[in-house]
Each structure stands twice: as C-alpha cells, then as structure tokens.
ROKENU-541139 format. One record per residue: residue in three letters; x, y, z of N, C-alpha, C in turn. Coordinates in steps of 0.02 Angstrom, whole numbers, padded with zeros to 5 digits, always signed. Example, Ala and Ser with C-alpha at 12.3 -4.5 7.8 and 13.67 -1.06 7.14 Angstrom:
REM residues 2
ALA+00660-00284+00390+00615-00225+00390+00660-00165+00390/SER+00642-00112+00354+00684-00053+00357+00645+00002+00394/
This chain:
REM residues 293
MET-00371-01199-00470-00348-01135-00444-00392-01114-00386/ALA-00361-01093-00331-00398-01073-00271-00440-01010-00284/LYS-00495-01006-00249-00537-00946-00251-00509-00894-00203/ILE-00493-00835-00230-00459-00783-00192-00506-00724-00183/LEU-00509-00698-00122-00546-00637-00107-00497-00582-00090/VAL-00507-00523-00119-00468-00464-00102-00513-00414-00066/ILE-00494-00397-00005-00528-00343+00032-00484-00282+00026/GLY-00511-00228-00003-00472-00169-00019-00450-00170-00092/GLY-00487-00206-00133-00468-00216-00202-00479-00158-00248/THR-00512-00104-00226-00522-00047-00269-00472+00009-00255/GLY-00428-00001-00207-00377+00049-00190-00314+00041-00232/THR-00263+00079-00214-00201+00081-00254-00167+00013-00256/VAL-00155-00017-00199-00122-00083-00197-00170-00137-00221/GLY-00232-00134-00199-00280-00186-00217-00292-00191-00291/SER-00300-00134-00325-00314-00136-00397-00253-00162-00435/ALA-00193-00143-00414-00132-00169-00446-00126-00245-00435/THR-00145-00268-00376-00141-00339-00362-00193-00377-00402/LEU-00253-00349-00409-00303-00381-00452-00277-00392-00522/ALA-00246-00341-00550-00219-00347-00618-00167-00403-00621/GLU-00125-00407-00570-00073-00458-00568-00103-00528-00561/LEU-00154-00535-00519-00187-00599-00510-00222-00622-00574/LEU-00254-00575-00608-00288-00593-00671-00237-00615-00723/LYS-00179-00583-00725-00126-00605-00772-00106-00677-00759/ARG-00111-00698-00695-00090-00766-00676-00148-00816-00680/GLY-00206-00793-00705-00262-00838-00715-00300-00855-00651/ALA-00294-00814-00599-00327-00829-00536-00402-00814-00539/GLU-00439-00850-00498-00511-00837-00490-00519-00790-00431/VAL-00540-00728-00444-00536-00674-00395-00604-00643-00383/SER-00619-00630-00318-00676-00590-00298-00650-00530-00259/VAL-00689-00477-00259-00673-00416-00222-00733-00396-00180/MET-00721-00382-00116-00774-00356-00074-00777-00280-00081/THR-00837-00255-00094-00849-00183-00096-00909-00166-00053/ARG-00917-00103-00036-00972-00082+00006-01036-00067-00033/SER-01032-00067-00099-01091-00051-00138-01095-00094-00201/ALA-01157-00109-00221-01168-00148-00282-01143-00111-00344/GLU-01146-00044-00342-01123-00004-00398-01048-00014-00409/LYS-01009-00013-00354-00937-00024-00360-00922-00095-00383/ALA-00963-00142-00360-00953-00212-00380-00962-00220-00455/ARG-01010-00184-00483-01022-00188-00556-00966-00155-00596/ALA-00929-00109-00565-00877-00072-00600-00809-00107-00598/LEU-00805-00165-00568-00741-00201-00564-00718-00226-00632/PRO-00653-00238-00640-00628-00262-00705-00661-00327-00727/ALA-00662-00339-00791-00688-00402-00818-00649-00460-00788/GLY-00685-00512-00770-00654-00571-00741-00652-00570-00665/VAL-00673-00515-00634-00674-00509-00562-00746-00509-00537/THR-00760-00549-00486-00826-00553-00457-00831-00505-00398/GLY-00882-00462-00398-00892-00416-00342-00941-00445-00292/VAL-00924-00439-00228-00969-00459-00174-00977-00400-00126/VAL-01038-00389-00103-01052-00331-00061-01045-00349+00012/GLY-01006-00309+00048-00996-00319+00119-00952-00263+00146/SER-00943-00261+00212-00904-00208+00242-00873-00232+00307/MET-00810-00215+00318-00779-00231+00382-00809-00191+00438/LYS-00842-00135+00422-00877-00096+00472-00943-00129+00493/GLN-00965-00178+00454-01025-00217+00469-01005-00291+00470/PRO-00974-00314+00523-00948-00383+00524-01000-00436+00513/GLU-01063-00419+00524-01116-00468+00512-01123-00485+00438/THR-01095-00443+00394-01098-00457+00322-01042-00503+00299/LEU-00993-00515+00341-00932-00550+00319-00941-00625+00308/PRO-00980-00661+00348-00986-00734+00335-01009-00750+00264/ALA-01056-00712+00238-01078-00724+00169-01024-00707+00118/VAL-00985-00655+00133-00931-00634+00088-00879-00689+00082/PHE-00863-00722+00138-00809-00772+00139-00832-00842+00117/LYS-00895-00851+00104-00920-00918+00086-00885-00943+00023/GLY-00853-01001+00028-00820-01032-00029-00751-01004-00045/ILE-00727-00955-00006-00662-00925-00019-00607-00967+00013/GLU-00553-00976-00024-00497-01016+00001-00437-00974+00022/LYS-00426-00916-00011-00370-00873+00006-00393-00801+00009/LEU-00361-00763+00054-00381-00693+00066-00321-00647+00061/PHE-00330-00591+00025-00283-00535+00029-00319-00480+00066/LEU-00294-00464+00125-00327-00416+00170-00289-00351+00170/ILE-00323-00297+00149-00297-00230+00153-00344-00189+00196/THR-00320-00165+00252-00362-00125+00297-00354-00051+00280/PRO-00407-00011+00290-00403+00060+00272-00369+00101+00326/LEU-00345+00160+00307-00322+00209+00356-00385+00238+00389/ASP-00400+00212+00448-00463+00228+00481-00451+00226+00557/ARG-00495+00260+00593-00486+00263+00666-00494+00194+00698/ASP-00535+00151+00668-00545+00084+00696-00516+00030+00650/GLU-00461+00047+00617-00428+00000+00572-00413-00067+00605/MET-00388-00065+00667-00370-00126+00702-00431-00172+00710/HIS-00487-00144+00732-00546-00186+00744-00574-00214+00679/GLN-00572-00173+00626-00596-00197+00561-00553-00256+00538/GLY-00487-00250+00546-00443-00303+00524-00453-00367+00563/ILE-00459-00361+00629-00469-00421+00670-00536-00454+00655/ASP-00588-00414+00645-00653-00443+00627-00649-00481+00561/ALA-00612-00454+00513-00604-00489+00449-00566-00554+00457/VAL-00513-00553+00498-00475-00614+00509-00519-00667+00543/ASP-00556-00646+00594-00599-00694+00630-00651-00725+00583/ALA-00682-00683+00541-00732-00708+00495-00701-00755+00443/ALA-00641-00738+00420-00608-00781+00370-00592-00849+00400/VAL-00566-00850+00460-00548-00913+00493-00610-00955+00504/ALA-00664-00923+00528-00726-00959+00541-00755-00989+00477/ALA-00743-00956+00421-00770-00980+00357-00726-01033+00325/GLY-00668-01047+00354-00624-01099+00327-00574-01075+00276/VAL-00560-01010+00275-00508-00984+00230-00442-01018+00247/GLN-00405-01038+00196-00345-01080+00206-00279-01042+00203/TYR-00281-00978+00182-00219-00939+00176-00236-00865+00179/ILE-00196-00826+00216-00208-00755+00222-00145-00717+00205/VAL-00150-00669+00160-00097-00621+00147-00122-00554+00173/TYR-00081-00522+00215-00102-00459+00248-00053-00403+00230/LEU-00081-00346+00212-00041-00286+00197-00031-00246+00261/SER+00027-00252+00291+00045-00214+00351+00086-00153+00329/VAL+00139-00135+00364+00179-00077+00346+00250-00088+00372/HIS+00298-00061+00335+00368-00067+00354+00379-00033+00422/HIS+00416-00067+00465+00432-00042+00533+00371-00040+00578/ALA+00321-00079+00563+00262-00081+00607+00280-00098+00678/ASP+00332-00137+00688+00350-00160+00755+00403-00116+00788/THR+00425-00063+00755+00474-00018+00786+00451+00055+00788/ALA+00412+00076+00739+00385+00144+00738+00320+00146+00779/LEU+00326+00130+00843+00267+00116+00883+00226+00177+00901/GLU+00253+00236+00890+00214+00296+00907+00167+00317+00851/ILE+00173+00288+00792+00130+00307+00735+00066+00267+00739/PRO+00008+00299+00750-00054+00261+00762-00070+00210+00707/HIS-00067+00230+00644-00088+00183+00592-00035+00131+00576/PHE+00025+00138+00602+00075+00085+00599+00061+00033+00653/VAL+00058+00056+00715+00051+00010+00771-00016-00026+00770/SER-00067+00004+00740-00133-00028+00737-00132-00092+00696/LYS-00081-00100+00655-00077-00161+00613-00049-00220+00652/LEU-00014-00208+00707+00017-00263+00744-00035-00311+00774/PRO-00090-00287+00804-00139-00336+00829-00171-00377+00773/VAL-00178-00349+00713-00204-00387+00657-00154-00441+00637/GLU-00090-00423+00634-00038-00473+00622-00042-00528+00675/GLY-00050-00507+00738-00054-00555+00793-00113-00602+00787/ALA-00171-00575+00767-00230-00617+00759-00219-00669+00704/ILE-00186-00648+00650-00172-00695+00595-00126-00750+00619/LYS-00073-00732+00653-00025-00782+00676-00056-00830+00727/ALA-00099-00803+00769-00131-00845+00820-00184-00891+00792/SER-00208-00876+00731-00263-00915+00702-00243-00985+00682/GLY-00179-00996+00670-00157-01060+00645-00162-01068+00570/VAL-00191-01017+00536-00196-01019+00463-00130-00996+00432/PRO-00103-01031+00383-00042-01008+00350-00051-00937+00323/TYR+00003-00898+00324-00003-00827+00308+00061-00802+00275/THR+00055-00744+00243+00112-00703+00223+00095-00632+00242/ILE+00139-00600+00278+00130-00530+00297+00178-00487+00255/LEU+00149-00437+00223+00189-00390+00182+00195-00324+00220/ARG+00256-00300+00225+00268-00236+00260+00302-00187+00211/PRO+00261-00152+00170+00290-00107+00120+00311-00040+00149/ASN+00361-00012+00117+00384+00056+00131+00335+00106+00098/ASN+00351+00169+00101+00312+00222+00069+00306+00209-00006/PHE+00247+00221-00035+00234+00205-00105+00261+00258-00153/PHE+00291+00238-00209+00304+00285-00263+00239+00320-00284/GLN+00186+00280-00288+00123+00305-00317+00089+00358-00275/ASN+00113+00369-00214+00086+00426-00176+00098+00492-00213/ASP+00150+00494-00255+00166+00554-00292+00111+00573-00342/LEU+00071+00524-00363+00020+00538-00414-00031+00589-00390/GLY-00044+00591-00325-00091+00640-00298-00061+00709-00288/MET+00003+00717-00304+00039+00780-00294+00055+00814-00360/LYS+00022+00793-00413+00038+00816-00481+00043+00892-00486/ASP-00009+00927-00465-00010+01000-00475+00047+01034-00439/ALA+00060+01013-00377+00114+01043-00338+00182+01029-00369/ILE+00193+00966-00390+00258+00948-00419+00270+00988-00483/LEU+00220+00991-00526+00229+01028-00589+00238+01103-00577/ALA+00213+01126-00519+00223+01197-00501+00290+01208-00466/GLY+00329+01154-00456+00396+01162-00429+00402+01149-00355/PHE+00355+01109-00327+00358+01097-00255+00338+01025-00240/TYR+00381+00989-00206+00365+00921-00185+00339+00924-00113/PRO+00274+00911-00102+00243+00928-00038+00252+00878+00019/GLN+00273+00816+00005+00280+00767+00059+00343+00781+00099/PRO+00338+00796+00164+00398+00813+00204+00437+00752+00225/ARG+00477+00725+00179+00512+00662+00190+00567+00668+00242/GLY+00596+00727+00250+00648+00736+00299+00717+00719+00273/PRO+00769+00728+00315+00839+00721+00292+00865+00650+00290/ILE+00833+00603+00324+00859+00534+00328+00839+00495+00267/GLY+00775+00495+00250+00752+00464+00189+00716+00398+00199/MET+00689+00373+00144+00648+00313+00143+00667+00269+00083/TYR+00658+00204+00091+00668+00157+00036+00601+00145+00003/CYS+00576+00197-00030+00509+00194-00060+00505+00137-00111/VAL+00443+00113-00121+00432+00054-00162+00377+00066-00212/ASP+00383+00034-00269+00332+00037-00321+00275-00010-00302/VAL+00214+00014-00307+00155-00027-00292+00153-00089-00335/ARG+00181-00086-00395+00183-00145-00438+00225-00201-00407/ASP+00277-00183-00369+00316-00233-00334+00276-00263-00276/ILE+00236-00222-00243+00193-00248-00189+00142-00297-00220/ALA+00113-00277-00276+00063-00319-00309+00093-00386-00330/GLU+00153-00385-00358+00186-00447-00379+00199-00492-00318/THR+00221-00462-00263+00235-00501-00203+00171-00532-00176/ALA+00118-00493-00173+00054-00519-00148+00028-00574-00193/ALA+00028-00563-00258+00002-00613-00305+00044-00676-00303/GLY+00109-00669-00295+00152-00727-00290+00137-00768-00228/ALA+00125-00734-00172+00109-00770-00110+00041-00805-00114/LEU-00006-00775-00151-00074-00803-00157-00078-00860-00207/THR-00032-00862-00255-00037-00912-00308+00022-00960-00310/GLY+00075-00946-00273+00135-00987-00276+00149-01022-00211/ASP+00207-01055-00208+00228-01093-00150+00289-01059-00117/GLY+00302-01080-00055+00363-01058-00022+00358-00994+00017/HIS+00297-00968+00027+00289-00904+00062+00253-00911+00129/ALA+00236-00973+00148+00195-00982+00208+00232-00960+00271/ASN+00195-00921+00312+00219-00898+00377+00282-00854+00371/GLN+00285-00816+00316+00340-00769+00305+00316-00698+00312/THR+00361-00654+00335+00349-00583+00337+00401-00549+00294/TYR+00378-00513+00242+00424-00481+00195+00421-00405+00201/ALA+00479-00374+00208+00484-00301+00200+00486-00288+00125/VAL+00436-00253+00099+00432-00239+00028+00458-00168+00018/VAL+00520-00163-00005+00557-00100-00005+00590-00089-00073/GLY+00609-00027-00084+00650-00011-00142+00723-00023-00126/SER+00765-00013-00176+00837-00027-00167+00877+00036-00155/GLU+00844+00095-00156+00879+00159-00148+00843+00202-00097/VAL+00881+00242-00060+00852+00287-00011+00843+00356-00043/PHE+00785+00387-00031+00772+00455-00054+00746+00496+00005/ASN+00779+00554+00016+00756+00600+00067+00726+00661+00032/ALA+00711+00713+00071+00680+00773+00042+00725+00804-00012/GLU+00789+00810+00003+00835+00843-00044+00844+00803-00108/SER+00855+00737-00102+00867+00697-00162+00804+00688-00203/THR+00745+00688-00170+00682+00685-00208+00673+00747-00250/ALA+00684+00806-00219+00678+00869-00256+00728+00872-00313/ALA+00789+00847-00301+00841+00848-00353+00822+00803-00411/LEU+00792+00745-00396+00770+00700-00449+00717+00732-00493/TYR+00666+00762-00462+00614+00794-00501+00641+00855-00539/SER+00689+00890-00509+00720+00947-00543+00755+00924-00607/ARG+00793+00870-00602+00828+00844-00661+00779+00822-00715/GLN+00727+00786-00694+00680+00759-00743+00638+00814-00776/LEU+00621+00866-00738+00581+00920-00766+00623+00974-00800/GLY+00687+00976-00783+00730+01028-00812+00719+01096-00783/ARG+00691+01098-00722+00682+01161-00687+00680+01147-00612/PRO+00692+01198-00571+00697+01185-00499+00632+01160-00468/VAL+00640+01110-00425+00585+01086-00384+00611+01087-00312/HIS+00571+01117-00267+00589+01122-00197+00548+01072-00157/SER+00575+01049-00101+00541+00998-00061+00520+01026+00006/ALA+00462+01003+00030+00438+01024+00096+00484+00998+00151/THR+00496+01040+00200+00537+01020+00258+00501+01031+00324/ASP+00448+01070+00324+00413+01089+00386+00348+01049+00393/VAL+00346+01004+00441+00287+00962+00451+00227+01004+00473/ALA+00239+01054+00515+00184+01096+00538+00153+01134+00480/ALA+00194+01159+00434+00168+01194+00375+00128+01147+00332/TRP+00152+01085+00323+00114+01035+00285+00046+01023+00317/ALA+00045+01016+00383-00018+01004+00418-00067+01061+00409/ALA-00042+01123+00412-00086+01181+00403-00118+01182+00334/GLN-00082+01157+00284-00108+01157+00216-00163+01105+00206/VAL-00157+01048+00240-00204+00993+00227-00264+00992+00274/ARG-00262+01032+00327-00317+01029+00376-00385+01045+00346/ALA-00386+01083+00293-00450+01104+00263-00487+01045+00232/PHE-00451+00992+00212-00484+00937+00177-00466+00868+00204/VAL-00433+00864+00262-00417+00800+00293-00443+00801+00365/PRO-00477+00748+00388-00503+00747+00456-00449+00760+00508/ALA-00468+00792+00563-00419+00812+00614-00381+00751+00641/TRP-00415+00695+00652-00381+00636+00680-00328+00610+00631/MET-00342+00615+00566-00294+00591+00516-00234+00637+00512/VAL-00247+00703+00516-00191+00751+00516-00145+00736+00574/ARG-00173+00724+00633-00132+00708+00692-00090+00646+00679/ASP-00122+00594+00653-00088+00531+00639-00029+00542+00590/LEU-00042+00578+00537+00009+00588+00486+00064+00635+00509/VAL+00047+00684+00551+00099+00727+00580+00147+00685+00622/ILE+00120+00639+00662+00163+00594+00701+00207+00553+00655/MET+00178+00529+00600+00216+00489+00552+00273+00531+00521/TYR+00258+00591+00498+00310+00631+00466+00362+00655+00516/ASP+00342+00668+00577+00391+00684+00629+00440+00625+00638/HIS+00413+00564+00637+00455+00504+00642+00503+00501+00582/PHE+00477+00514+00522+00520+00512+00463+00575+00565+00468/GLN+00558+00624+00495+00608+00676+00502+00665+00654+00547/ARG+00649+00617+00599+00700+00597+00649+00736+00532+00629/TYR+00699+00485+00600+00727+00418+00591+00725+00393+00519/GLY+00686+00425+00476+00676+00399+00409+00634+00335+00410/LEU+00635+00299+00355+00602+00234+00351+00650+00190+00310/LEU+00701+00165+00344+00759+00134+00311+00752+00059+00306/ALA+00782+00032+00254+00784-00040+00243+00855-00065+00254/THR+00861-00128+00270+00927-00159+00278+00947-00193+00213/PRO+01013-00205+00204+01034-00243+00144+01000-00312+00140/GLY+00989-00344+00197+00956-00409+00196+00884-00405+00172/GLU+00848-00351+00191+00780-00343+00168+00778-00332+00093/ILE+00824-00292+00067+00826-00279-00005+00842-00343-00043/GLU+00890-00381-00018+00908-00444-00050+00850-00493-00050/THR+00814-00496+00006+00758-00543+00011+00702-00526-00038/ILE+00683-00462-00041+00627-00444-00084+00646-00452-00158/ALA+00710-00440-00175+00732-00453-00244+00726-00528-00261/ARG+00742-00570-00212+00736-00642-00223+00663-00662-00231/VAL+00619-00635-00189+00548-00652-00193+00518-00628-00259/LEU+00536-00568-00280+00510-00541-00343+00539-00576-00404/GLY+00601-00599-00398+00635-00627-00456+00668-00573-00497/HIS+00671-00512-00472+00705-00456-00506+00719-00402-00454/PRO+00765-00356-00467+00776-00301-00420+00714-00258-00413/PRO+00703-00228-00355+00646-00182-00349+00649-00127-00402/ARG+00591-00106-00425+00588-00052-00475+00619+00011-00446/ARG+00649+00051-00490+00686+00110-00468+00641+00172-00471/TYR+00650+00215-00421+00610+00276-00415+00621+00321-00475/GLU+00683+00325-00498+00698+00369-00555+00657+00348-00616/GLU+00650+00284-00627+00611+00260-00685+00537+00275-00675/PHE+00512+00268-00613+00442+00286-00600+00430+00359-00614/VAL+00474+00403-00589+00465+00475-00600+00465+00491-00674/SER+00511+00460-00712+00513+00472-00784+00448+00451-00818/GLU+00422+00391-00800+00359+00367-00828+00301+00414-00810/THR+00301+00436-00747+00246+00477-00723+00245+00545-00758/LEU+00303+00577-00763+00306+00642-00796+00287+00636-00870/ALA+00308+00582-00902+00289+00572-00972+00214+00563-00979/GLY+00184+00527-00932+00111+00518-00933+00074+00583-00923/TRP+00099+00624-00876+00068+00689-00865+00074+00734-00927/GLU+00131+00730-00960+00141+00770-01020+00093+00748-01075/ARG+00085+00683-01084+00039+00658-01135-00033+00680-01119/ALA-00052+00676-01055-00120+00695-01036-00133+00769-01049/THR-00083+00810-01035-00090+00882-01048-00096+00897-01122/ALA-00055+00862-01162-00058+00872-01234-00125+00850-01262/ALA-00152+00794-01237-00217+00770-01261-00272+00818-01242/ALA-00267+00848-01182-00320+00894-01159-00320+00959-01197/THR-00263+00978-01224-00259+01043-01260-00262+01034-01336/ALA-00266+00971-01359-00267+00959-01432-00333+00982-01463/
C-alpha cells in the first residue's frame, strides 16, 4: 500500500478523508503546523510537522511519500502555498497528487479564492505527475457552524434565488480516498456535486419542514457582511461577498453529466441534503438532551 500524505488533514474535508482512508487500510500521514496537533491525530495516522507558509519545511515532510492529497486553506496567499507544496512534492518524487479545488473554478473567475486554485491546478498538470482534481460544490457541513441561527429560525447563508448543487463532505472524502487508493482516476477532473439544487427559499422550506416551525433565509449579502465583520478578517469578508454576489446572480449549478459522473465514481447516488438535515437536527437534539440531563 502506498504511503499517503494529507495536507489539510485536520479540517472538514481532510478529517473525513482520513477516516475513509483508514477504513481502506491505507498508510496515512498528516502534515500539521504543531507537534501538539500531530499527537492529537486519530490512531493509525502519523503526524509530521511542517507548513506551506514555510516551504523550507516541506522536503522533510514529503520524504518517502508516494501519494499526496493537497487541501489549500482559504488564505490570502493560498495560490503560492499550493504551488510551493506541488513543487516540493514533485521534487521529492511523489507519484500521484489529488487536489481539492472548487466547482466552477474556471468560470467564476471574479471570486478570489476560486480563481486562486487555477494556478495550482496548472502547476499539477504541468508537473507530469498523474493527478486527480476534485471540484466540489458548497458543503452540506457548512450548516454545522450555523446551529444557533438555524434553531432560532434563520438560515444565515445568502444562497440566492438560483441555487447550488451542494454536496456532502462524505462524498468528497469517498472520491478522494478512491482516487488515492484505486485505479482509473489518473488525470481526471471531477465535479463533486449533489443531485439536487437548493436555493435560499427551498433551503428555508426544508429546515422549516424538519423543525416543524418557520425558518427564514438570508437574502441580503450586505446585511450578511455587516454581521460577520466583527469576527472575520476584512479581506475574507470581501472575498466571500464577491462569492455570494456571484451565487445571487448565477448560483453554483451542476450539469446532468456531472451528476452522472460523480455517481459513477462514488458507486452510489450523491447523498441527499434532506437526509443530512434530518441527521444533523437529530444530533443537535440529542446533544441538547444530554446537556440538560
């Protein structure tokens, strides 16, 4: 079994992919910026200390690694971090790269953190190393950080009237793990999408049905920005405002061919948003009951 390194392995997608790789018996390492985080990784995972912000640390991180799952952070220098990681991986002899990009990276060109992924994709393709590029839609799991607002009757993400083919992170993890441990994915780019479109209105309606009480959805991007400025850096607010403005005008839509392809790659239809919402609300209810017991 090839030695696999995950960069970004403590985040939402990375941790789900780790779990999937471990189920498949893979030998996995995770790069973290601190020895403390390395020690806190799941059993069976090796932690290595390094940082894409310190490219001089990367050669040691990649020593002996055969395959890489690269997840770059939402950061002002995301592009440079990604390219440095690709260069270090290639120099170290890594034989396969899976990269987490974003759906519509090549068409939503005004969104900074979308377009910043294209040069990283380009560096991977130019390297000559076999690769798989994953371009996921908006995550179901983004809702987990909105618990208090949703339970109070307000869905805060301003999805807009067009909608998005949101995807379960577990489907992203399965796709990544399959590309890292299986065959037939070399030099492919997959749109990792859900099978249904949800806009602001249908998202609020879904939560209203599941909760049995009205839930309203945000429609004003400027109002959303005013609420988050107190705890989100100004550059990130600007980036996300551009993103949500794009969603308001164009959505983040998938084609029937993309949905068919990802179902084939997964070996099952993409997980449904309604089922995720039901699971999530049940989990929140259990946590509340346990806290008050």
